[in-house]
C-alpha positions as CSV (number, residue, x, y, z in Angstrom):
1,M,-136.9,93.2,-5.9
2,I,-139.6,93.7,-8.4
3,T,-139.9,97.3,-9.3
4,L,-143.1,99.3,-9.8
5,E,-142.3,99.3,-13.6
6,Q,-142.1,95.5,-13.6
7,I,-145.6,95.1,-12.1
8,K,-147.0,95.3,-15.7
9,E,-145.0,92.1,-16.6
10,I,-147.0,90.0,-14.1
11,D,-149.9,88.0,-15.5
12,F,-152.7,89.1,-13.2
13,E,-155.4,88.3,-15.7
14,K,-154.8,84.5,-15.6
15,S,-156.5,84.3,-12.3
16,G,-159.0,87.1,-12.5
17,G,-156.7,90.0,-11.4
18,L,-155.0,88.2,-8.6
19,V,-151.8,86.2,-8.1
20,P,-150.8,84.0,-5.2
21,A,-148.0,85.3,-3.0
22,V,-146.0,82.9,-0.9
23,V,-144.4,84.6,2.0
24,Q,-141.1,83.3,3.3
25,D,-139.1,84.5,6.3
26,A,-136.0,86.3,4.8
27,R,-133.8,85.0,7.6
28,T,-135.0,81.5,8.5
29,L,-136.5,80.8,5.0
30,R,-139.5,79.2,6.8
31,V,-142.7,79.6,4.7
32,L,-145.0,81.9,6.8
33,M,-148.2,82.1,4.8
34,V,-149.9,82.4,1.4
35,G,-152.0,85.3,0.3
36,Y,-153.2,87.0,-2.8
37,M,-152.1,90.3,-4.4
38,N,-153.4,92.4,-7.2
39,K,-151.6,95.3,-8.9
40,E,-152.6,97.8,-6.2
41,S,-151.6,95.7,-3.2
42,L,-148.3,94.8,-4.8
43,A,-147.5,98.5,-5.5
44,Q,-148.5,99.4,-1.9
45,S,-146.2,96.6,-0.6
46,I,-143.3,98.0,-2.5
47,N,-144.0,101.6,-1.6
48,S,-144.6,101.0,2.1
49,N,-142.1,98.2,2.7
50,L,-145.0,96.4,4.5
51,V,-146.5,93.3,2.9
52,T,-150.0,94.1,1.7
53,F,-152.6,91.7,0.2
54,Y,-156.0,91.8,-1.4
55,S,-158.7,90.3,0.7
56,R,-161.0,88.1,-1.5
57,S,-163.7,87.9,1.3
58,R,-163.8,91.7,2.0
59,N,-162.7,92.9,-1.5
60,V,-160.3,95.4,0.0
61,L,-156.5,95.8,0.4
62,W,-155.1,94.8,3.8
63,T,-151.7,95.2,5.2
64,K,-150.7,92.2,7.2
65,G,-150.5,93.2,10.9
66,E,-152.7,96.3,10.6
67,S,-154.9,95.0,13.5
68,S,-152.4,92.9,15.5
69,G,-149.3,94.9,14.9
70,N,-147.5,91.8,13.6
71,Y,-146.4,93.4,10.4
72,L,-144.4,91.7,7.7
73,Q,-141.5,93.9,6.8
74,L,-140.8,93.5,3.1
75,R,-137.3,92.5,2.0
76,D,-137.7,91.2,-1.5
77,I,-140.2,90.0,-4.1
78,K,-139.5,87.7,-7.0
79,M,-141.9,86.4,-9.7
80,D,-141.8,82.8,-11.0
81,C,-141.0,81.7,-14.5
82,D,-144.6,82.0,-15.7
83,K,-145.0,85.4,-14.1
84,D,-148.2,84.5,-12.3
85,T,-146.9,83.7,-8.8
86,L,-144.9,85.8,-6.3
87,L,-142.3,84.8,-3.7
88,V,-142.2,87.4,-1.0
89,Y,-139.3,87.6,1.5
90,A,-140.2,89.4,4.7
91,I,-139.2,89.8,8.4
92,P,-142.2,89.1,10.7
93,N,-142.7,91.4,13.7
94,G,-144.4,88.6,15.5
95,P,-146.6,85.5,14.9
96,T,-147.9,85.5,11.3
97,C,-151.0,83.4,11.7
98,H,-154.2,84.9,13.2
99,T,-154.3,81.9,15.5
100,G,-151.1,83.2,17.2
101,A,-148.9,80.5,15.6
102,D,-145.6,81.5,14.1
103,T,-146.8,80.4,10.7
104,C,-150.1,79.6,9.0
105,F,-148.8,76.0,8.7
106,F,-148.4,75.7,12.5
107,E,-144.6,75.4,12.2
108,T,-142.3,77.1,14.7
109,N,-140.1,79.9,13.3
110,K,-137.3,80.3,15.8
111,A,-133.6,80.9,15.1
112,D,-132.6,78.5,17.9
113,E,-134.4,75.7,16.1
114,I,-132.4,76.1,12.9
115,D,-130.2,73.0,12.2
116,Q,-126.6,73.6,13.3
117,K,-125.3,72.8,9.8
118,D,-127.4,75.6,8.4
119,F,-126.8,78.2,11.1
120,L,-123.8,80.0,9.4
121,F,-126.0,80.6,6.4
122,Y,-128.8,81.9,8.7
123,L,-126.2,84.2,10.3
124,E,-125.1,85.4,6.9
125,R,-128.7,86.4,6.0
126,V,-129.1,88.2,9.4
127,I,-125.8,90.2,8.8
128,E,-126.9,91.0,5.2
129,D,-130.2,92.2,6.5
130,R,-128.5,94.5,9.0
131,R,-126.3,95.8,6.1
132,D,-129.3,96.5,3.9
133,F,-131.8,97.6,6.6
134,P,-129.8,99.2,9.4
135,V,-131.1,99.1,13.0
136,E,-130.1,101.8,15.4
137,G,-127.9,100.6,18.2
138,S,-126.9,97.4,16.3
139,Y,-123.3,96.3,16.9
140,T,-123.2,94.9,13.4
141,N,-124.4,98.2,11.9
142,N,-121.7,100.0,14.0
143,L,-119.1,97.8,12.4
144,F,-120.4,98.5,8.9
145,S,-120.5,102.2,9.5
146,R,-116.8,102.2,10.5
147,G,-115.7,100.6,7.3
148,I,-113.5,97.8,6.1
149,K,-110.4,98.9,8.0
150,K,-112.2,98.6,11.4
151,I,-113.8,95.3,10.4
152,A,-110.5,93.9,9.2
153,Q,-108.9,95.1,12.5
154,K,-111.5,93.2,14.5
155,V,-111.0,90.1,12.5
156,G,-107.3,90.3,13.2
157,E,-107.9,90.9,16.9
158,E,-110.2,87.9,17.2
159,A,-107.7,85.7,15.3
160,V,-105.0,86.6,17.8
161,E,-107.4,85.8,20.7
162,V,-108.0,82.3,19.1
163,V,-104.3,81.7,18.9
164,I,-103.8,82.8,22.5
165,E,-106.6,80.6,23.8
166,S,-105.3,77.6,21.7
167,Q,-102.3,77.6,24.0
168,N,-104.4,77.5,27.1
169,K,-106.3,74.6,28.7
170,S,-109.9,76.0,28.5
171,N,-111.8,74.6,25.5
172,D,-114.8,76.8,26.5
173,L,-112.7,80.0,26.0
174,L,-111.3,78.7,22.8
175,I,-114.8,78.0,21.5
176,N,-116.0,81.4,22.5
177,E,-113.1,83.2,20.8
178,T,-113.6,81.0,17.7
179,A,-117.3,82.1,17.6
180,D,-116.2,85.7,17.8
181,L,-113.8,85.2,14.9
182,L,-116.4,83.5,12.7
183,Y,-118.9,86.3,13.3
184,H,-116.5,89.1,12.5
185,L,-115.1,87.2,9.5
186,Q,-118.7,86.9,8.2
187,V,-119.2,90.6,8.6
188,L,-116.1,91.3,6.6
189,L,-117.2,88.9,3.8
190,T,-120.6,90.6,3.8
191,Y,-119.1,94.0,3.6
192,R,-117.2,92.9,0.5
193,D,-120.4,91.2,-0.8
194,I,-118.8,87.8,-0.7
195,K,-121.1,84.8,0.0
196,L,-120.2,82.0,2.4
197,M,-121.0,79.7,-0.5
198,D,-118.2,81.3,-2.5
199,V,-115.7,80.3,0.2
200,L,-117.2,76.8,0.4
201,E,-116.9,76.3,-3.3
202,C,-113.3,77.3,-3.2
203,L,-112.6,74.8,-0.4
204,Q,-114.5,72.1,-2.4
205,E,-112.4,72.8,-5.5
206,R,-109.2,72.5,-3.5
207,H,-110.5,69.2,-2.0
208,S,-111.2,67.7,-5.4
């Protein structure tokens, strides 16, 4: 995340005091919209954890969602190599576009439309978000709060369930228990700050 101190590194002067800000869903990675920020709106975004832009038509700061309630909850901001463009990661509270569409590019932004081959990476981002931004009543947050021993215990329990169901005839039950195991294993890896890609790279090295 860009800090308040790092704001002075951004080249606002190149475009007359503003820089473009591309907003991407922190979980699905779908591009939601593009806006403009000045120093003040960027600082307000960081301080409030709500994405705030500068309106070129009204010449005022505006927090996305202040009228509709569809806020963009800030997760991260990165600057590009030229330090004149921002990439903003956020969690949308609803449709982003003023037309009511999920995105300003009229693309849907639903978890159930994520390609199956990418779903585990999506799940990883969701679990990381729960770790970094806890939600009251969340089962994932309950696991994190109980620590590595409890998480490891759950992984062990689910592994045993997979072994048991593998001896039975129901493929549906085996699939369900395998899903439970994969989820709890991902929680354990996230607790230890290990990426799924780290595991895949290990498998790839073994394969080669």
